[in-house]
Backbone and ligand atoms as CSV (ligand in chain L), in Angstrom:
chain,resi,resn,atom,element,x,y,z
A,1,MET,N,N,24.678,-9.419,23.929
A,1,MET,CA,C,25.774,-9.007,23.050
A,1,MET,C,C,26.146,-10.140,22.088
A,2,SER,N,N,26.207,-9.819,20.823
A,2,SER,CA,C,26.583,-10.843,19.861
A,2,SER,C,C,27.243,-10.164,18.665
A,3,ASP,N,N,28.034,-10.911,17.938
A,3,ASP,CA,C,28.692,-10.313,16.777
A,3,ASP,C,C,27.962,-10.644,15.479
A,4,ALA,N,N,26.759,-11.171,15.609
A,4,ALA,CA,C,25.975,-11.479,14.414
A,4,ALA,C,C,25.574,-10.181,13.713
A,5,GLU,N,N,25.296,-10.292,12.446
A,5,GLU,CA,C,24.801,-9.139,11.689
A,5,GLU,C,C,23.482,-8.681,12.311
A,6,PRO,N,N,23.237,-7.379,12.305
A,6,PRO,CA,C,21.965,-6.912,12.845
A,6,PRO,C,C,20.792,-7.407,12.002
A,7,ASP,N,N,19.614,-7.291,12.559
A,7,ASP,CA,C,18.414,-7.673,11.809
A,7,ASP,C,C,18.373,-6.946,10.472
A,8,ALA,N,N,17.951,-7.640,9.458
A,8,ALA,CA,C,17.766,-7.004,8.163
A,8,ALA,C,C,16.301,-6.610,8.032
A,9,VAL,N,N,16.069,-5.432,7.514
A,9,VAL,CA,C,14.700,-5.004,7.247
A,9,VAL,C,C,14.578,-4.777,5.744
A,10,LEU,N,N,13.682,-5.501,5.121
A,10,LEU,CA,C,13.471,-5.346,3.686
A,10,LEU,C,C,12.226,-4.509,3.438
A,11,VAL,N,N,12.388,-3.523,2.574
A,11,VAL,CA,C,11.249,-2.682,2.210
A,11,VAL,C,C,10.497,-3.367,1.075
A,12,CYS,N,N,9.213,-3.593,1.274
A,12,CYS,CA,C,8.430,-4.345,0.300
A,12,CYS,C,C,7.197,-3.564,-0.141
A,13,LEU,N,N,6.765,-3.882,-1.358
A,13,LEU,CA,C,5.545,-3.294,-1.903
A,13,LEU,C,C,4.343,-3.999,-1.299
A,14,ARG,N,N,3.335,-3.224,-0.908
A,14,ARG,CA,C,2.117,-3.829,-0.368
A,14,ARG,C,C,1.388,-4.649,-1.419
A,15,VAL,N,N,0.784,-5.725,-0.982
A,15,VAL,CA,C,-0.038,-6.534,-1.875
A,15,VAL,C,C,-1.371,-5.815,-2.057
A,16,SER,N,N,-1.670,-5.463,-3.292
A,16,SER,CA,C,-2.937,-4.793,-3.571
A,16,SER,C,C,-3.314,-5.081,-5.018
A,17,GLU,N,N,-4.509,-4.738,-5.374
A,17,GLU,CA,C,-4.967,-4.924,-6.757
A,17,GLU,C,C,-4.006,-4.244,-7.722
A,18,ASP,N,N,-3.583,-3.033,-7.344
A,18,ASP,CA,C,-2.720,-2.238,-8.222
A,18,ASP,C,C,-1.350,-2.858,-8.404
A,19,SER,N,N,-0.833,-3.512,-7.368
A,19,SER,CA,C,0.562,-3.951,-7.428
A,19,SER,C,C,0.728,-5.291,-8.130
A,20,ILE,N,N,-0.371,-6.008,-8.362
A,20,ILE,CA,C,-0.235,-7.356,-8.913
A,20,ILE,C,C,0.482,-7.359,-10.261
A,21,GLY,N,N,0.161,-6.417,-11.129
A,21,GLY,CA,C,0.797,-6.368,-12.437
A,21,GLY,C,C,2.247,-5.925,-12.407
A,22,SER,N,N,2.691,-5.299,-11.300
A,22,SER,CA,C,4.052,-4.767,-11.278
A,22,SER,C,C,4.975,-5.558,-10.359
A,23,VAL,N,N,4.557,-6.763,-9.984
A,23,VAL,CA,C,5.368,-7.586,-9.100
A,23,VAL,C,C,6.262,-8.496,-9.942
A,24,VAL,N,N,7.548,-8.609,-9.560
A,24,VAL,CA,C,8.455,-9.447,-10.346
A,24,VAL,C,C,8.094,-10.920,-10.178
A,25,ALA,N,N,8.385,-11.695,-11.226
A,25,ALA,CA,C,8.050,-13.123,-11.225
A,25,ALA,C,C,8.717,-13.833,-10.054
A,26,GLY,N,N,8.005,-14.749,-9.443
A,26,GLY,CA,C,8.587,-15.537,-8.360
A,26,GLY,C,C,8.436,-14.901,-6.994
A,27,SER,N,N,7.768,-13.747,-6.928
A,27,SER,CA,C,7.568,-13.096,-5.632
A,27,SER,C,C,6.603,-13.896,-4.765
A,28,VAL,N,N,6.818,-13.849,-3.458
A,28,VAL,CA,C,5.909,-14.505,-2.517
A,28,VAL,C,C,5.414,-13.446,-1.531
A,29,GLN,N,N,4.393,-13.807,-0.731
A,29,GLN,CA,C,3.837,-12.831,0.200
A,29,GLN,C,C,4.382,-13.019,1.611
A,30,ARG,N,N,4.633,-11.887,2.255
A,30,ARG,CA,C,5.040,-11.865,3.652
A,30,ARG,C,C,4.185,-10.808,4.345
A,31,GLU,N,N,4.465,-10.581,5.663
A,31,GLU,CA,C,3.712,-9.569,6.398
A,31,GLU,C,C,4.616,-8.434,6.851
A,32,CYS,N,N,4.108,-7.197,6.746
A,32,CYS,CA,C,4.816,-6.039,7.278
A,32,CYS,C,C,4.861,-6.170,8.800
A,33,PHE,N,N,6.072,-6.018,9.395
A,33,PHE,CA,C,6.163,-6.205,10.845
A,33,PHE,C,C,5.594,-5.011,11.606
A,34,SER,N,N,5.394,-3.890,10.914
A,34,SER,CA,C,4.831,-2.721,11.589
A,34,SER,C,C,3.308,-2.727,11.591
A,35,CYS,N,N,2.714,-2.936,10.411
A,35,CYS,CA,C,1.257,-2.802,10.333
A,35,CYS,C,C,0.559,-4.124,10.032
A,36,GLY,N,N,1.332,-5.173,9.683
A,36,GLY,CA,C,0.733,-6.483,9.463
A,36,GLY,C,C,0.100,-6.682,8.102
A,37,CYS,N,N,0.226,-5.688,7.214
A,37,CYS,CA,C,-0.366,-5.859,5.891
A,37,CYS,C,C,0.471,-6.842,5.074
A,38,ARG,N,N,-0.128,-7.403,4.026
A,38,ARG,CA,C,0.592,-8.335,3.158
A,38,ARG,C,C,1.516,-7.559,2.237
A,39,VAL,N,N,2.754,-8.050,2.079
A,39,VAL,CA,C,3.713,-7.400,1.181
A,39,VAL,C,C,4.325,-8.444,0.259
A,40,TRP,N,N,4.881,-7.977,-0.866
A,40,TRP,CA,C,5.538,-8.862,-1.821
A,40,TRP,C,C,7.017,-8.995,-1.484
A,41,LEU,N,N,7.518,-10.226,-1.494
A,41,LEU,CA,C,8.947,-10.456,-1.319
A,41,LEU,C,C,9.476,-11.075,-2.612
A,42,SER,N,N,10.410,-10.379,-3.246
A,42,SER,CA,C,10.929,-10.847,-4.529
A,42,SER,C,C,11.910,-12.001,-4.319
A,43,ARG,N,N,12.351,-12.599,-5.436
A,43,ARG,CA,C,13.283,-13.726,-5.328
A,43,ARG,C,C,14.587,-13.308,-4.667
A,44,SER,N,N,15.070,-12.092,-4.972
A,44,SER,CA,C,16.323,-11.655,-4.356
A,44,SER,C,C,16.149,-11.503,-2.843
A,45,GLY,N,N,14.962,-11.050,-2.430
A,45,GLY,CA,C,14.675,-10.930,-1.002
A,45,GLY,C,C,14.576,-12.294,-0.337
A,46,GLN,N,N,13.984,-13.239,-1.068
A,46,GLN,CA,C,13.883,-14.604,-0.540
A,46,GLN,C,C,15.270,-15.214,-0.386
A,47,ALA,N,N,16.153,-14.899,-1.340
A,47,ALA,CA,C,17.516,-15.435,-1.285
A,47,ALA,C,C,18.241,-14.884,-0.059
A,48,LEU,N,N,18.033,-13.589,0.208
A,48,LEU,CA,C,18.662,-12.983,1.385
A,48,LEU,C,C,18.106,-13.614,2.658
A,49,GLU,N,N,16.798,-13.840,2.656
A,49,GLU,CA,C,16.132,-14.428,3.822
A,49,GLU,C,C,16.700,-15.810,4.143
A,50,SER,N,N,16.973,-16.587,3.091
A,50,SER,CA,C,17.425,-17.967,3.327
A,50,SER,C,C,18.947,-18.083,3.377
A,51,SER,N,N,19.652,-16.973,3.170
A,51,SER,CA,C,21.119,-17.029,3.124
A,51,SER,C,C,21.729,-17.268,4.495
A,52,GLY,N,N,20.979,-16.940,5.557
A,52,GLY,CA,C,21.519,-17.092,6.897
A,52,GLY,C,C,22.463,-15.967,7.293
A,53,LYS,N,N,22.613,-14.968,6.413
A,53,LYS,CA,C,23.509,-13.842,6.696
A,53,LYS,C,C,22.987,-13.036,7.874
A,54,HIS,N,N,21.678,-12.913,7.946
A,54,HIS,CA,C,21.042,-12.199,9.049
A,54,HIS,C,C,20.197,-13.183,9.854
A,55,ALA,N,N,20.358,-13.125,11.171
A,55,ALA,CA,C,19.587,-14.037,12.025
A,55,ALA,C,C,18.097,-13.773,11.855
A,56,VAL,N,N,17.744,-12.500,11.726
A,56,VAL,CA,C,16.344,-12.122,11.606
A,56,VAL,C,C,16.178,-11.242,10.380
A,57,VAL,N,N,15.247,-11.595,9.533
A,57,VAL,CA,C,14.910,-10.751,8.389
A,57,VAL,C,C,13.458,-10.335,8.549
A,58,LYS,N,N,13.244,-9.032,8.595
A,58,LYS,CA,C,11.895,-8.505,8.752
A,58,LYS,C,C,11.467,-7.815,7.472
A,59,PHE,N,N,10.171,-7.646,7.324
A,59,PHE,CA,C,9.625,-7.002,6.125
A,59,PHE,C,C,8.785,-5.820,6.555
A,60,ARG,N,N,8.911,-4.749,5.788
A,60,ARG,CA,C,8.165,-3.549,6.134
A,60,ARG,C,C,7.649,-2.929,4.852
A,61,CYS,N,N,6.394,-2.520,4.850
A,61,CYS,CA,C,5.823,-1.951,3.633
A,61,CYS,C,C,6.354,-0.536,3.413
A,62,LEU,N,N,6.288,-0.088,2.181
A,62,LEU,CA,C,6.765,1.242,1.809
A,62,LEU,C,C,6.124,2.337,2.648
A,63,GLU,N,N,4.818,2.185,2.901
A,63,GLU,CA,C,4.083,3.200,3.645
A,63,GLU,C,C,4.644,3.357,5.064
A,64,CYS,N,N,4.923,2.232,5.726
A,64,CYS,CA,C,5.467,2.298,7.083
A,64,CYS,C,C,6.878,2.873,7.074
A,65,VAL,N,N,7.678,2.498,6.070
A,65,VAL,CA,C,9.036,3.028,5.988
A,65,VAL,C,C,8.992,4.533,5.774
A,66,ALA,N,N,8.091,4.985,4.894
A,66,ALA,CA,C,7.998,6.412,4.608
A,66,ALA,C,C,7.660,7.201,5.866
A,67,SER,N,N,6.731,6.708,6.685
A,67,SER,CA,C,6.381,7.458,7.892
A,67,SER,C,C,7.494,7.351,8.938
A,68,ALA,N,N,8.199,6.223,8.981
A,68,ALA,CA,C,9.305,6.080,9.932
A,68,ALA,C,C,10.448,7.020,9.573
A,69,VAL,N,N,10.690,7.201,8.272
A,69,VAL,CA,C,11.774,8.082,7.822
A,69,VAL,C,C,11.463,9.539,8.171
A,70,GLU,N,N,10.183,9.899,8.101
A,70,GLU,CA,C,9.799,11.267,8.476
A,70,GLU,C,C,10.165,11.538,9.930
A,71,GLU,N,N,9.971,10.532,10.786
A,71,GLU,CA,C,10.290,10.700,12.198
A,71,GLU,C,C,11.779,10.631,12.460
A,72,ASP,N,N,12.473,9.754,11.725
A,72,ASP,CA,C,13.889,9.546,11.975
A,72,ASP,C,C,14.638,9.207,10.682
A,73,PRO,N,N,15.135,10.236,9.966
A,73,PRO,CA,C,15.823,10.006,8.693
A,73,PRO,C,C,17.060,9.123,8.846
A,74,GLU,N,N,17.577,8.999,10.060
A,74,GLU,CA,C,18.768,8.178,10.310
A,74,GLU,C,C,18.569,6.715,9.949
A,75,ILE,N,N,17.327,6.238,9.941
A,75,ILE,CA,C,17.116,4.815,9.680
A,75,ILE,C,C,17.527,4.436,8.263
A,76,LEU,N,N,17.687,5.434,7.391
A,76,LEU,CA,C,18.122,5.125,6.024
A,76,LEU,C,C,19.636,5.089,5.898
A,77,LYS,N,N,20.337,5.402,6.989
A,77,LYS,CA,C,21.789,5.518,6.947
A,77,LYS,C,C,22.460,4.238,6.457
A,78,ASN,N,N,21.941,3.100,6.888
A,78,ASN,CA,C,22.549,1.825,6.522
A,78,ASN,C,C,21.787,1.114,5.412
A,79,ALA,N,N,20.937,1.847,4.717
A,79,ALA,CA,C,20.120,1.217,3.680
A,79,ALA,C,C,20.982,0.799,2.493
A,80,THR,N,N,20.748,-0.404,1.996
A,80,THR,CA,C,21.423,-0.879,0.801
A,80,THR,C,C,20.408,-1.593,-0.077
A,81,VAL,N,N,20.845,-1.924,-1.281
A,81,VAL,CA,C,19.971,-2.661,-2.183
A,81,VAL,C,C,20.263,-4.150,-2.016
A,82,VAL,N,N,19.224,-4.951,-1.971
A,82,VAL,CA,C,19.389,-6.403,-1.868
A,82,VAL,C,C,20.159,-6.896,-3.095
A,83,PRO,N,N,21.194,-7.756,-2.903
A,83,PRO,CA,C,21.935,-8.271,-4.065
A,83,PRO,C,C,20.999,-8.935,-5.057
A,84,GLY,N,N,21.114,-8.567,-6.318
A,84,GLY,CA,C,20.285,-9.194,-7.348
A,84,GLY,C,C,18.992,-8.458,-7.632
A,85,ALA,N,N,18.633,-7.511,-6.765
A,85,ALA,CA,C,17.333,-6.855,-6.929
A,85,ALA,C,C,17.280,-6.001,-8.190
A,86,VAL,N,N,18.389,-5.312,-8.491
A,86,VAL,CA,C,18.382,-4.419,-9.652
A,86,VAL,C,C,18.249,-5.228,-10.946
A,87,GLN,N,N,19.013,-6.327,-11.036
A,87,GLN,CA,C,18.919,-7.194,-12.225
A,87,GLN,C,C,17.507,-7.749,-12.370
A,88,GLU,N,N,16.944,-8.136,-11.240
A,88,GLU,CA,C,15.610,-8.723,-11.222
A,88,GLU,C,C,14.585,-7.741,-11.788
A,89,ILE,N,N,14.682,-6.488,-11.363
A,89,ILE,CA,C,13.746,-5.470,-11.842
A,89,ILE,C,C,13.973,-5.223,-13.332
A,90,GLY,N,N,15.253,-5.218,-13.746
A,90,GLY,CA,C,15.573,-5.032,-15.164
A,90,GLY,C,C,14.946,-6.116,-16.024
A,91,GLU,N,N,15.086,-7.365,-15.572
A,91,GLU,CA,C,14.499,-8.491,-16.318
A,91,GLU,C,C,12.989,-8.354,-16.389
A,92,HIS,N,N,12.419,-7.934,-15.272
A,92,HIS,CA,C,10.973,-7.769,-15.185
A,92,HIS,C,C,10.491,-6.723,-16.188
A,93,MET,N,N,11.210,-5.598,-16.259
A,93,MET,CA,C,10.817,-4.520,-17.180
A,93,MET,C,C,10.912,-4.998,-18.620
A,94,ARG,N,N,12.004,-5.695,-18.947
A,94,ARG,CA,C,12.166,-6.183,-20.317
A,94,ARG,C,C,11.070,-7.194,-20.636
A,95,GLY,N,N,10.765,-8.077,-19.678
A,95,GLY,CA,C,9.717,-9.076,-19.883
A,95,GLY,C,C,8.379,-8.411,-20.164
A,96,ASN,N,N,8.098,-7.362,-19.400
A,96,ASN,CA,C,6.829,-6.656,-19.571
A,96,ASN,C,C,6.716,-6.000,-20.930
A,97,SER,N,N,7.802,-5.326,-21.357
A,97,SER,CA,C,7.707,-4.588,-22.602
A,97,SER,C,C,7.598,-5.567,-23.769
A,98,GLY,N,N,8.164,-6.792,-23.593
A,98,GLY,CA,C,8.032,-7.782,-24.647
A,98,GLY,C,C,6.625,-8.335,-24.768
A,99,LEU,N,N,5.944,-8.382,-23.640
A,99,LEU,CA,C,4.620,-8.997,-23.620
A,99,LEU,C,C,3.504,-8.052,-24.048
A,100,ARG,N,N,3.740,-6.750,-23.813
A,100,ARG,CA,C,2.638,-5.809,-24.046
A,100,ARG,C,C,2.817,-4.994,-25.320
L,1,ZN,ZN,ZN,3.355,-1.600,7.042
């Protein structure tokens, strides 16, 4: 029993040939705790990981989350957006459209 925040689970995009062009700048690689595949962790996710707010931060790929939700939609009940993630994606989109 503890009053610490529960484990945080971050949903991440799998590392693949296709995803390389759509990953926000400063992303690093982590592993999905369900299937062990490589996933991208954005700067906002890294900030959450190092904030100490959650004792344990886990990463899960979109594919694993999608199949888990099919079995138990309740797991999305406490889902939130990582602070800074929306701005980060916005900057990324603007950066892309400027470059291409
Ligand atoms: Zn996975």
